C-alpha positions in Angstrom: 144.7 278.6 66.8 142.3 279.4 64.0 140.7 276.9 61.6 138.0 276.9 58.9 135.5 274.1 58.9 134.0 273.0 55.6 131.0 270.8 56.3 127.7 271.1 54.5 125.6 269.1 56.9 124.5 271.5 59.7 124.1 268.9 62.4 127.5 267.4 61.7 129.0 270.9 61.5 127.6 271.8 64.9 129.0 268.6 66.4 132.4 269.2 64.8 132.3 272.8 65.9 131.8 271.8 69.5 134.8 269.5 69.3 137.0 272.3 67.8 135.8 274.6 70.6 136.7 272.1 73.3 140.1 271.9 71.7 140.4 275.7 72.0 140.4 276.1 68.3 138.7 279.2 67.0 136.9 278.4 63.8 134.9 279.8 61.0 132.4 277.8 59.0 132.4 277.9 55.2 131.1 275.9 52.3 133.6 274.9 49.6 132.4 277.6 47.2 132.8 280.3 49.9 136.4 279.1 50.7 137.2 279.2 47.0 135.9 282.7 46.8 138.1 283.7 49.8 141.1 282.2 48.0 140.4 284.2 44.9 139.9 287.4 46.7 142.6 287.2 49.4 145.0 284.6 48.2 146.6 282.0 50.4 148.4 284.5 52.6 145.2 286.4 53.3 143.3 283.5 54.7 145.0 283.6 58.1 144.0 280.1 59.1 146.3 277.6 60.8 144.2 274.6 59.7 141.5 273.7 57.2 139.1 270.9 58.3 137.4 269.3 55.3 134.2 267.3 56.1 131.8 265.7 53.6 132.6 267.7 50.5 132.3 266.5 46.9 135.5 265.0 45.6 137.7 265.9 48.7 140.9 264.9 46.9 140.2 267.5 44.2 139.5 270.1 47.0 142.8 269.3 48.7 144.8 269.5 45.4 143.1 272.8 44.7 144.2 274.2 48.1 147.8 273.2 47.5 147.7 274.5 44.0 146.8 277.9 45.5 149.9 277.6 47.8 147.8 277.2 50.9 150.3 276.3 53.7 147.8 275.6 56.4 147.4 272.1 57.8 144.7 270.2 55.9 142.8 267.7 58.0 140.2 265.5 56.1 137.3 263.8 57.9 135.8 260.7 56.5 132.4 259.1 57.3 134.0 255.6 57.3 137.4 254.1 57.0 138.6 253.7 53.4 142.2 253.0 52.7 142.0 253.9 49.0 140.4 257.3 49.8 142.9 258.0 52.6 145.8 257.3 50.3 144.3 259.5 47.6 143.8 262.4 50.0 147.4 262.1 51.4 148.8 262.0 47.9 146.7 265.1 47.0 148.4 267.0 49.8 146.3 266.4 53.0 148.3 266.3 56.2 146.1 263.8 58.0 142.8 261.9 57.7 140.4 261.0 60.5 137.2 259.0 60.7 134.2 260.6 62.3 133.3 261.0 65.1 136.4 262.9 66.2 137.6 263.9 69.6 138.8 267.4 70.3 142.2 266.5 71.8 143.1 264.3 68.9 142.0 266.9 66.3 144.2 269.6 68.0 147.1 267.2 68.5 147.1 266.2 64.8 146.9 269.8 63.6 149.8 270.7 65.9 151.9 267.8 64.5 151.2 269.1 61.0 152.1 272.6 61.9 155.3 271.4 63.6 156.4 269.6 60.5 155.7 272.7 58.4 158.0 274.7 60.7 160.8 272.1 60.4 160.4 270.8 64.0 161.1 267.1 64.4 159.9 266.8 68.0 158.0 268.5 70.8 161.3 269.8 72.2 163.0 272.9 70.9 166.6 273.4 72.0 167.7 277.1 72.0 171.0 277.8 73.6 170.9 276.6 77.2 167.1 276.3 77.1 165.0 273.3 76.1 161.4 274.3 75.5 158.8 271.6 75.3 155.7 272.1 73.2 153.7 269.4 74.9 152.9 271.2 78.2 156.0 270.5 80.2 157.9 273.3 81.7 161.2 274.3 79.9 164.6 273.2 81.3 167.8 275.1 81.7 170.8 272.7 81.9 168.5 269.9 82.9 166.8 272.0 85.7 163.1 272.8 85.5 162.2 276.4 84.9 158.8 277.0 86.5 156.4 279.1 84.5 152.8 280.1 84.8 150.2 278.9 82.3 150.3 282.1 80.3 154.1 282.4 80.4 154.4 278.8 79.2 152.0 279.4 76.3 153.7 282.5 75.1 157.2 280.9 75.3 155.8 277.9 73.3 154.6 280.2 70.6 158.0 282.0 70.4 159.9 278.7 70.5 157.8 277.2 67.7 158.9 280.2 65.6 162.5 280.2 66.8 164.6 282.9 65.1 161.5 284.4 63.4 159.6 287.5 64.4 156.2 286.8 65.9 153.7 289.6 66.0 151.8 290.5 69.1 148.5 289.8 67.3 149.7 286.2 66.5 150.6 285.6 70.2 147.1 286.9 71.2 145.4 284.5 68.9 147.5 281.5 69.9 147.5 282.1 73.7 144.0 283.4 74.4 142.1 281.6 71.7 138.6 280.8 73.0 139.4 281.5 76.7 137.0 284.5 76.7 139.7 286.8 77.8 139.9 290.3 76.4 143.6 291.1 76.8 144.7 294.7 77.0 147.4 296.0 74.6 150.1 295.7 77.2 149.3 292.2 78.6 151.7 290.4 76.3 154.4 293.0 77.1 154.0 292.2 80.8 154.3 288.5 80.3 157.3 289.0 78.0 159.0 291.0 80.8 158.3 288.2 83.3 159.7 285.6 80.9 162.8 287.6 80.3 163.4 287.9 84.1 163.0 284.2 84.8 165.1 283.2 81.8 167.8 285.7 82.8 167.9 284.4 86.4 168.2 280.8 85.2 170.9 281.5 82.6 173.2 284.0 84.3 171.6 287.2 82.9 171.2 286.1 79.2 168.6 287.8 77.1 166.7 285.3 74.9 163.7 287.4 73.8 164.3 290.5 71.7 161.7 293.1 70.9 161.6 293.9 67.2 160.0 297.3 67.3 156.9 297.7 65.2 156.8 293.9 64.3 156.8 291.8 67.5 159.2 289.5 69.3 162.0 287.1 68.4 163.2 284.2 70.5 166.9 283.4 70.0 169.9 282.5 72.1 172.6 285.1 72.6 175.7 284.4 70.6 177.7 283.2 73.5 175.0 280.6 74.4 174.7 279.5 70.7 178.4 278.8 70.6 178.3 276.9 73.9 175.4 274.8 72.7 177.0 273.8 69.4 178.9 270.5 69.4 182.6 270.8 69.2 184.4 269.6 66.0 186.4 266.6 67.0 190.2 266.8 66.4 192.4 264.0 65.3 193.7 263.7 68.9 190.3 263.6 70.4 189.1 261.1 67.9 192.1 258.9 68.7 191.2 259.1 72.4 187.6 258.2 71.7 188.3 255.4 69.2 191.7 253.8 70.1 193.2 251.4 67.7 192.5 247.8 68.5 195.2 245.4 67.2 194.1 242.3 65.5 195.4 240.0 62.8 193.5 240.2 59.6 193.1 237.0 57.6 195.9 236.6 55.0 198.1 239.2 56.6 201.4 238.7 58.4 200.8 238.4 62.2 203.0 241.4 62.6 200.6 243.6 60.6 198.1 245.5 62.8 194.9 247.0 61.5 193.2 249.8 63.4 189.5 249.3 64.0 186.9 251.5 65.6 
């Protein structure tokens, strides 16, 4: 995960940077003028940040509104020196995803950024159901038909990245950035390929040979259930007969009706 930290006070910036590092968030430090220049030169798509952390900047609501006006889709997390309901409401209305009061804790910062990113991807919970697989984004191993699928730490991290982008192509570079982050590892070009092969084998063994991870040559990987598993996972459309079995008619006499009249109720 990559973030840009906008905090003019060097002491506070160092403290915030340590918390981001402890949360395995790789960050660049910029002042507001520098971030605006990056936006002008590269545009929103060129920034490449998952989150923007705004500290003690002048008129933070204006800054948030400016970022959204530039079509910045990254999560925006604003940090306040003290709790202020009016300022919080103003920031949220301007387009901020969340507001925290300093000092902050690394685990909470990362969790709140991940929630904002999950919302932006249209995910309503930490569980992503794909065919027979249920992938959890909160650290738990995935399940196949209710049975736990044991994965290594790296395998779990890679599958989480793919599941969060279900049905979309994820580049190898993006997986590197998400999985290795600040771990200090220097992965070789084929490391991700090796883990993908291991994931495919474990998923195939658990699902009767199904292939859930496809290679999109020159672009990356895509996580998607095979057609037969998609059909099996989709709920059946109830028929009139099945509805009648589920909701049998219960006879009762409605007020004002002849006792012989029966009204069906669910």
